[in-house]
C-alpha positions, 0 to 999 in steps of 0.5 A, spaced: 681 105 612 687 106 617 694 104 615 699 101 620 707 101 619 711 096 622 718 096 622 723 090 623 728 089 629 732 095 630 739 094 630 744 098 634 743 105 637 745 108 630 739 105 627 734 108 633 737 115 632 736 114 624 728 112 626 728 118 631 730 123 626 726 120 620 720 117 622 715 123 622 717 125 615 716 118 613 709 117 617 707 124 613 710 121 606 706 114 607 700 117 610 701 112 616 696 112 622 700 108 627 707 106 627 710 099 631 717 098 631 720 092 634 726 095 638 729 089 642 736 090 639 736 097 639 742 097 644 746 092 639 744 085 640 743 087 648 736 089 649 733 096 649 735 102 653 730 107 656 733 112 652 733 109 646 725 107 647 724 114 649 727 117 642 723 112 638 717 114 642 718 121 641 721 120 634 714 117 631 713 110 634 706 109 637 708 102 640 715 098 641 714 091 641 720 086 644 723 079 643 728 075 646 733 080 648 728 085 651 730 084 658 737 084 657 738 092 659 735 093 665 734 100 664 727 099 660 724 095 666 721 102 668 718 103 662 715 096 661 712 096 668 708 103 666 705 099 661 702 102 654 707 103 649 713 098 650 712 091 650 715 085 652 713 078 650 707 075 652 709 068 653 715 070 658 713 069 666 708 073 670 714 075 674 718 078 668 717 086 668 711 089 663 706 086 659 705 082 652 700 087 650 697 093 650 690 097 647 692 104 644 688 109 640 689 109 632 685 115 629 678 114 632 679 107 633 683 102 638 688 097 636 690 091 640 698 090 639 701 083 642 708 081 642 710 074 642 715 069 642 716 063 638 718 056 641 721 053 635 729 054 636 728 059 641 728 060 648 727 053 652 721 052 657 717 058 654 709 057 653 706 056 647 704 063 644 698 061 640 693 059 646 696 065 650 694 070 644 687 067 644 686 068 651 688 075 650 683 076 644 677 073 649 679 077 655 679 084 651 673 082 646 669 088 645 675 093 647 679 094 641 677 094 633 683 092 630 689 087 632 696 085 630 701 080 633 708 081 632 711 074 632 718 074 634 720 067 632 725 063 628 721 058 624 717 060 618 712 054 619 711 056 626 709 063 624 704 060 619 701 056 623 699 061 628 697 066 623 692 061 620 690 059 627 688 066 628 686 068 621 679 072 621 680 073 628 686 078 628 688 083 623 695 082 622 700 077 624 707 080 622 714 076 624 720 078 626 727 076 629 731 073 623 733 080 620 731 078 613 725 081 610 721 075 606 717 076 600 711 072 602 706 078 604 699 076 603 692 076 606 690 069 608 683 067 606 679 070 612 682 077 612 688 076 616 695 080 613 701 076 614 708 076 613 713 071 615 719 076 617 719 084 616 726 084 616 731 089 620 732 096 621 740 097 621 747 098 618 747 095 611 753 091 608 754 086 614 751 080 616 744 081 620 747 088 622 754 085 624 761 086 621 762 081 616 769 080 619 767 078 626 762 073 624 767 070 619 772 069 625 767 067 630 765 061 625 772 059 623 775 059 630 769 058 635 771 064 639 766 068 641 769 075 640 765 081 641 760 083 636 761 090 632 756 093 627 756 093 620 758 100 617 754 101 611 748 106 611 742 104 615 736 101 612 729 100 615 725 094 612 718 095 614 711 093 612 705 097 610 698 094 612 692 097 611 686 095 615 678 096 615 676 099 622 669 097 621 670 089 620 677 089 623 680 085 617 686 087 613 685 090 606 692 090 603 699 089 605 706 091 602 713 091 604 717 097 603 725 099 605 727 106 606 735 108 608 739 114 610 741 115 603 734 116 601 732 121 606 
């Protein structure tokens, strides 16, 4: 059995710093073999910088997945082009820097990590993620033992549809993007672990990581005033997925959270 820790959208540099300082101790405490972090907002709703990605990787993350903000910070382009541990969404055009998947070591096995964007209520013109994911699975068949999709999407129905279509062919489908942890973790009938949204890693006490007064004023006035971070302690929402490296199936999935106040 191998254990994967998946951490939801990192919101702001303060959250990235928290993970960089705490992840190794969390890994040891939870007996984790591999850590995936969705880092697309580590520069606070503006992508992820090269510095933030490096801090997360050296601090205990094995792979950083992306989302609709990933390409907003140009300093990350070099790491994306290098391939490997930092991913952008699979269904961005080929002209975009980087790649949407990678095969990385996990213990004595290999894990295929795919980062994909949903299309419902998201960016117009994106390719459907499901056939692209299926194409990757066919292309890389025999080169990996375990597999996980980070589906960065708004609509729960789209996430469930992709998960059921891939059930038994992929180890886990974990949703990101809404910043709110859902309570529907499950093992699908053919052995795929699923969670609609893992949540976020960011400041508590706000609205999806943003200071409440900002969101209230934007709502009342429709003036796009600058975002400001919430000021509460950092809380990391995450999921632990136990995987059978022989069958490639999921054995268990559970939600967790940890915070600055606990560590």
